[in-house]
C-alpha positions as CSV (number, residue, x, y, z in Angstrom):
1,M,174.6,245.7,155.2
2,L,174.5,243.2,157.8
3,Q,175.7,244.2,161.3
4,T,175.8,240.9,162.5
5,L,176.3,239.3,166.7
6,K,177.1,236.6,167.9
7,I,174.9,235.9,170.9
8,A,174.0,233.4,173.5
9,T,170.3,231.4,172.6
10,S,169.5,232.5,176.0
11,D,169.7,236.0,174.8
12,L,167.6,235.8,171.7
13,E,164.5,237.6,171.6
14,V,161.2,237.7,169.2
15,G,161.6,240.4,166.5
16,M,165.5,239.2,166.2
17,F,166.5,238.1,162.7
18,V,168.9,234.7,163.0
19,S,171.3,234.5,159.9
20,G,174.2,231.7,161.3
21,L,173.9,229.4,163.9
22,D,176.5,227.5,165.3
23,R,176.2,224.3,163.6
24,P,175.2,223.4,160.0
25,W,172.1,224.3,159.1
26,L,171.3,220.9,157.8
27,E,171.6,219.7,161.4
28,T,168.3,221.9,161.4
29,P,165.2,222.4,160.4
30,F,165.7,225.9,159.5
31,M,165.8,227.9,156.3
32,M,169.3,228.2,155.0
33,Q,168.8,231.8,154.1
34,G,168.1,233.0,157.6
35,F,165.0,233.8,159.4
36,R,163.3,236.3,162.1
37,V,162.3,234.6,165.2
38,E,158.6,235.6,165.6
39,S,157.0,233.4,168.8
40,A,157.8,232.0,172.0
41,E,157.5,228.6,170.1
42,D,160.6,229.9,167.9
43,L,163.0,230.8,170.7
44,D,162.1,227.0,172.2
45,E,163.1,225.6,169.0
46,V,166.0,227.6,168.6
47,R,167.5,226.8,171.9
48,N,167.0,223.5,171.3
49,Y,169.2,223.1,168.3
50,C,171.7,226.0,169.5
51,Q,173.9,227.0,171.8
52,Y,174.3,230.5,170.5
53,V,173.3,232.1,167.0
54,F,174.6,235.2,164.9
55,V,171.9,238.2,164.9
56,D,171.4,240.3,162.1
57,F,170.0,243.8,163.9
58,T,169.9,245.2,160.2
59,K,166.7,242.3,159.6
60,S,165.6,242.6,163.4
61,R,162.6,245.0,164.3
62,Q,165.5,246.0,167.2
63,K,168.0,248.3,164.8
64,D,169.8,249.3,167.7
65,H,169.5,246.6,170.7
66,P,171.6,247.4,174.1
67,L,173.6,243.9,173.2
68,L,174.8,245.4,170.1
69,R,176.0,248.1,171.4
70,R,177.1,246.6,174.6
71,R,178.9,243.3,173.3
72,L,179.8,243.6,170.1
73,K,183.5,244.7,170.7
74,A,183.7,242.2,173.6
75,N,182.1,239.3,171.4
76,G,184.9,239.5,168.7
77,S,181.9,239.7,166.2
78,I,182.9,241.8,163.3
79,P,179.9,243.6,161.2
80,I,180.7,243.3,157.6
81,K,181.1,247.1,156.9
82,D,184.1,247.3,159.4
83,I,185.7,244.4,157.3
84,F,185.3,246.7,153.9
85,P,185.6,250.1,155.6
86,G,185.3,252.8,153.0
87,R,183.3,250.8,150.6
88,P,179.7,251.7,150.3
89,L,178.0,248.0,150.8
90,K,174.3,248.0,148.6
91,P,172.4,244.8,148.4
92,Y,171.3,243.8,144.8
93,R,168.9,242.5,143.3
94,T,168.0,239.2,140.9
95,T,166.8,241.2,137.3
96,G,167.4,238.3,135.0
97,E,165.3,234.8,134.9
98,W,167.5,232.0,135.1
99,R,166.5,230.5,131.7
100,E,167.3,233.5,129.5
101,E,170.8,234.3,131.8
102,S,171.5,230.6,131.4
103,A,171.6,231.2,127.5
104,Q,173.7,234.6,128.2
105,A,175.7,233.2,130.3
106,W,177.3,230.0,128.1
107,L,178.3,232.1,125.6
108,V,180.3,234.6,128.1
109,L,181.8,231.5,130.0
110,D,182.7,230.0,126.1
111,S,184.4,233.2,125.3
112,L,185.9,233.6,128.9
113,V,187.3,229.9,128.7
114,D,189.5,230.7,125.4
115,D,190.2,234.4,126.8
116,V,192.2,232.5,129.6
117,N,193.6,229.6,127.5
118,A,195.0,232.2,125.4
119,I,196.2,234.6,128.0
120,F,197.8,231.7,129.9
121,G,199.0,230.0,127.1
122,H,201.1,233.2,126.5
123,I,202.3,233.4,129.9
124,L,203.6,229.8,129.5
125,D,205.4,229.9,126.4
126,G,207.4,232.9,128.3
127,G,205.2,236.1,127.4
128,P,203.7,238.8,129.4
129,L,200.3,238.6,131.2
130,N,197.9,240.8,128.6
131,V,196.1,242.7,130.9
132,I,193.2,244.4,128.9
133,R,192.2,241.0,127.6
134,L,191.7,239.4,130.6
135,K,189.7,242.5,132.0
136,K,188.3,242.4,129.1
137,S,186.9,238.8,129.5
138,V,185.9,238.8,132.8
139,D,183.7,242.3,132.5
140,P,180.3,240.1,130.8
141,V,180.9,237.5,133.8
142,V,180.7,240.4,136.4
143,E,177.4,241.8,134.8
144,S,176.0,238.2,134.5
145,M,176.3,237.4,138.0
146,T,175.0,240.8,139.3
147,R,171.9,240.3,137.2
148,N,171.6,236.2,138.1
149,P,174.5,234.2,139.8
150,D,172.8,231.0,139.7
151,A,173.5,231.0,135.8
152,C,177.7,230.8,135.8
153,I,177.5,229.1,139.0
154,W,175.6,226.2,137.2
155,L,178.0,226.0,134.2
156,A,181.1,226.7,136.0
157,R,179.9,223.0,137.5
158,L,179.3,221.8,134.2
159,K,182.6,223.2,133.1
160,Q,185.0,221.6,135.6
161,H,183.8,218.2,133.7
162,D,185.8,219.8,129.9
163,Q,189.0,219.0,129.7
164,Y,190.1,222.9,129.2
165,A,193.2,224.3,131.2
166,Y,192.9,226.7,134.2
167,Q,189.4,225.3,135.3
168,H,190.0,226.4,138.9
169,S,191.2,229.9,138.5
170,I,187.4,230.6,136.3
171,S,185.2,228.5,138.9
172,A,187.5,230.6,141.9
173,S,186.9,233.7,140.2
174,I,182.5,233.0,140.0
175,W,182.4,231.8,143.4
176,A,184.7,235.0,144.1
177,V,182.2,237.1,142.6
178,A,179.1,235.3,143.7
179,M,180.3,236.0,147.4
180,G,181.0,239.8,146.9
181,R,177.9,240.4,145.4
182,Q,176.2,238.4,148.9
183,L,178.6,241.3,150.6
184,G,177.0,244.2,148.6
185,L,180.5,245.3,147.0
186,P,180.4,247.5,144.3
187,R,180.6,246.3,140.7
188,H,184.2,247.7,140.5
189,D,185.3,245.7,143.6
190,L,183.2,242.4,141.8
191,R,185.6,242.8,139.2
192,S,188.9,243.0,141.4
193,L,188.0,240.1,143.0
194,A,187.6,238.2,139.4
195,V,190.4,239.7,138.2
196,G,192.4,238.6,141.7
197,C,191.5,235.0,141.6
198,M,191.7,234.7,137.8
199,L,195.0,235.2,138.5
200,M,196.1,233.8,142.0
201,D,197.1,231.0,140.9
202,V,199.3,232.3,137.8
203,G,202.6,231.5,139.4
204,K,202.2,227.7,138.8
205,L,203.2,228.1,135.4
206,R,206.3,229.1,136.2
207,V,206.7,225.8,138.5
208,N,207.7,222.4,137.5
209,P,204.8,220.7,135.7
210,E,205.5,217.4,137.6
211,L,204.6,219.1,140.4
212,L,201.2,220.2,139.6
213,Q,200.6,216.7,137.9
214,S,202.0,214.4,140.9
215,P,199.4,211.8,141.7
216,R,200.4,211.7,145.1
217,P,200.7,214.6,148.2
218,L,203.9,216.1,148.0
219,T,206.8,215.7,150.5
220,E,207.8,218.4,152.3
221,E,211.1,219.7,149.9
222,E,208.4,219.8,147.2
223,A,205.6,221.5,149.5
224,V,208.1,224.3,149.6
225,L,208.8,224.6,145.7
226,M,205.0,224.6,145.5
227,R,204.8,227.5,147.6
228,E,207.0,229.6,145.8
229,H,203.8,229.8,142.6
230,V,202.8,233.0,145.0
231,A,206.1,235.0,144.6
232,R,206.2,233.9,141.2
233,G,202.7,234.9,140.5
234,L,203.0,238.1,141.7
235,E,206.4,238.9,139.7
236,I,204.0,238.0,136.8
237,V,201.4,240.0,137.6
238,R,203.4,243.3,138.8
239,E,205.5,242.7,135.5
240,S,202.1,243.6,133.9
241,G,201.3,246.7,135.4
242,I,198.6,245.7,137.5
243,M,198.8,248.5,140.6
244,N,195.4,247.9,141.9
245,R,195.6,246.9,145.3
246,D,193.2,244.3,145.9
247,V,194.1,241.9,142.9
248,L,198.2,242.1,144.5
249,D,196.9,241.6,147.4
250,I,194.7,238.2,146.7
251,V,197.9,236.8,145.0
252,A,200.2,237.2,147.4
253,H,198.1,236.0,150.2
254,H,195.0,234.0,149.3
255,H,197.1,231.3,151.2
256,E,197.1,233.2,154.5
257,R,194.7,231.7,157.4
258,H,193.1,233.0,160.0
259,D,195.0,231.7,162.6
260,G,198.5,232.4,161.5
261,S,199.3,228.7,160.0
262,G,199.1,229.8,156.6
263,Y,202.0,231.1,154.0
264,P,204.2,233.3,153.1
265,D,204.1,235.4,155.7
266,G,201.9,233.6,158.8
267,L,199.6,236.6,158.6
268,A,196.8,235.9,161.2
269,G,193.8,237.6,161.6
270,N,192.9,241.3,160.0
271,D,196.5,241.1,159.2
272,I,195.2,239.4,156.1
273,P,193.9,241.7,153.6
274,A,190.2,241.3,153.3
275,F,189.9,240.6,149.6
276,A,192.9,237.9,150.0
277,R,190.1,236.4,152.5
278,I,187.7,236.2,150.2
279,A,189.9,234.2,147.8
280,A,191.3,231.7,150.5
281,I,187.8,230.4,150.9
282,V,186.6,230.6,147.4
283,D,190.4,229.0,146.5
284,T,189.6,226.2,149.3
285,Y,185.5,225.6,147.9
286,D,186.6,225.1,144.8
287,A,189.9,223.2,145.2
288,V,188.1,220.4,147.2
289,T,185.0,220.6,145.1
290,S,187.1,219.3,142.3
291,N,188.7,216.3,140.9
292,R,192.7,216.5,141.4
293,N,196.0,214.3,140.6
294,H,195.8,212.7,143.9
295,Q,192.1,213.7,145.6
296,Q,189.3,213.2,144.9
297,A,186.1,215.6,145.0
298,I,183.8,216.1,147.9
299,S,180.0,217.4,147.5
300,P,179.0,221.4,147.9
301,S,177.4,220.3,151.0
302,A,180.5,218.4,152.6
303,A,182.8,221.2,151.3
304,I,180.4,223.8,152.9
305,K,180.6,221.8,156.0
306,L,184.3,221.6,156.1
307,L,184.6,225.5,155.7
308,Y,182.1,225.5,158.6
309,Q,184.1,223.6,161.0
310,G,186.9,226.1,159.9
311,R,185.3,229.2,160.9
312,N,187.6,231.4,163.0
313,I,190.0,229.1,162.8
314,E,191.1,228.7,159.0
315,F,188.9,231.6,158.0
316,Q,187.1,234.6,159.2
317,A,183.7,232.8,160.6
318,E,181.5,236.3,159.0
319,L,183.3,235.6,155.5
320,V,182.4,231.8,155.8
321,E,179.0,232.9,156.3
322,A,178.6,235.2,153.6
323,F,180.3,232.3,151.1
324,I,176.9,229.9,152.6
325,Q,174.6,232.5,151.8
326,A,176.0,233.0,148.5
327,I,175.9,230.1,147.1
328,G,173.7,228.4,149.3
329,V,174.0,224.1,150.6
330,Y,173.0,223.1,147.0
331,P,174.5,225.7,144.6
332,A,173.7,224.9,140.9
333,G,175.7,222.1,139.4
334,T,175.0,219.6,142.5
335,I,174.3,215.6,142.2
336,V,171.3,215.0,144.6
337,E,169.1,212.1,145.7
338,L,165.5,213.1,146.5
339,S,163.3,211.9,148.9
340,S,162.1,210.1,146.6
341,G,164.8,208.2,145.3
342,E,165.5,209.8,142.0
343,V,168.6,211.1,141.3
344,G,169.5,214.5,139.3
345,V,171.3,218.0,138.8
346,V,170.4,221.2,141.0
347,V,170.0,223.7,137.9
348,S,169.2,226.5,139.6
349,E,168.5,228.1,143.3
350,Y,165.9,230.9,144.7
351,R,167.5,233.4,146.3
352,T,165.2,232.9,149.4
353,R,164.6,229.2,149.2
354,R,167.7,227.6,149.7
355,L,166.5,224.1,150.4
356,K,163.9,223.8,148.0
357,P,165.9,224.3,144.1
358,R,165.0,223.2,140.8
359,V,166.4,219.9,140.2
360,A,167.0,218.2,136.4
361,V,165.9,214.7,137.4
362,L,168.1,212.3,135.7
363,L,167.4,208.8,137.4
364,D,164.5,207.1,138.6
365,A,164.3,205.6,142.0
366,A,165.2,202.3,141.0
367,K,168.4,204.7,139.5
368,N,167.4,203.8,136.0
369,R,168.4,206.9,133.2
370,L,165.5,208.6,132.3
371,R,165.4,209.6,128.2
372,E,164.9,212.9,128.9
373,P,165.5,215.0,132.4
374,Q,162.6,215.9,134.1
375,V,162.9,219.1,135.6
376,L,161.0,219.4,139.4
377,D,160.9,223.0,141.0
378,L,160.7,221.7,144.6
379,H,159.7,225.5,145.6
380,E,156.5,225.0,143.6
381,L,155.6,221.7,144.8
382,A,156.0,222.1,148.2
383,E,153.2,225.7,147.6
384,S,151.4,223.5,145.9
385,E,151.5,220.2,147.8
386,T,151.6,218.5,144.6
387,R,154.0,216.1,145.9
388,E,155.9,216.0,148.4
389,L,159.5,215.9,147.8
390,A,162.8,217.2,149.1
391,I,166.2,216.7,148.7
392,A,167.5,213.8,150.7
393,R,171.4,213.8,150.4
394,A,174.1,215.5,148.5
395,L,176.4,212.5,146.3
396,E,179.7,213.1,145.3
397,P,180.8,214.3,141.9
398,N,179.9,211.2,139.2
399,A,177.7,209.8,141.2
400,Y,176.3,206.9,139.2
401,G,178.4,207.6,136.5
402,I,177.0,211.0,135.7
403,D,178.7,213.1,133.6
404,L,177.2,217.0,133.9
405,A,179.3,217.6,130.6
406,E,177.1,215.1,128.6
407,L,173.9,216.8,129.8
408,D,171.9,218.1,127.1
409,I,171.5,221.8,128.1
410,P,168.6,223.1,126.3
411,A,166.7,219.5,127.9
412,V,167.9,220.5,131.0
413,T,167.4,224.0,131.2
414,N,163.8,224.5,129.1
């Protein structure tokens, strides 16, 4: 897995694989998935944009570079394997075609929504957490995500526009599995991430509904009451008999922050359990990309920039980088404007072509609605040189009145 070191670009050499930059990828011409420096010209271009970069030595020609041995500890950059000691990390391969997997994922997520509504509704009525049903409902999602994560990510974006309860728990769970898959965590750990993130806000079921539905920012006194959802969530989970340490860590510590500014215990850095560090990232990402009572959603690319600015402040830098690699700047479900002026929604990505996904065009250049979505593969267009087309910018959710929940799914995916 990743063995990444932060180095000054003056120390960068031909053959090194750059997996992270000191600025958002969108501000540079470099490919989002990373790249190997192949020439002196490449070195000059990197140095023109960046003062330092992150080098992944597992993908570099120099597997055992003196810089890695000499400066890793002093530099403070942590190899991913050291964040998850004792866990066998292994890359996943995408094995399912997007069109086929999206049909399967649709059924899986429909079932998950029903199960989660029933499970959480039972808790709201004073009943216990049905652990067996929750685990059975999560397993098919994990299986789908391991085959091809884009399908579930796409559908999770659609579901955010449906009026069903507990959507944040479901979406955050999907982001967490996508990130765990990127990190190479074993499937049983992906399941723990899914269950833990599904339950991290379960304590809110025992919080005054008026606080949850407040159309304004909470007062300090109200915020203190809201923070009690962590302790109440732990009570619910422990009463259910769940003993999984990773799940408990997520519920207890997903609001802790890297610099110690979080709650409930003010933990910092490595004192925060690793799975809780993942949960903090996906919780924040899903919250800011979803419409809330007192705050409008921002675009996925704006959320990525927000996380990037918070690396090694609120969130561990290496995990932020892994999350960005997992979902890309334009994850499925992102509304985008193309260089032609046309507007569409990203329906799938290429694991190796983050900036050239498939886009379902919904509006023409004059912003008039098309009768049927027109799916364009930006990667194939670029390869064939048929049409010069790129994503110009990501748009806010619901831009131009586009409601993802109203899309004709067969028309978009076929």
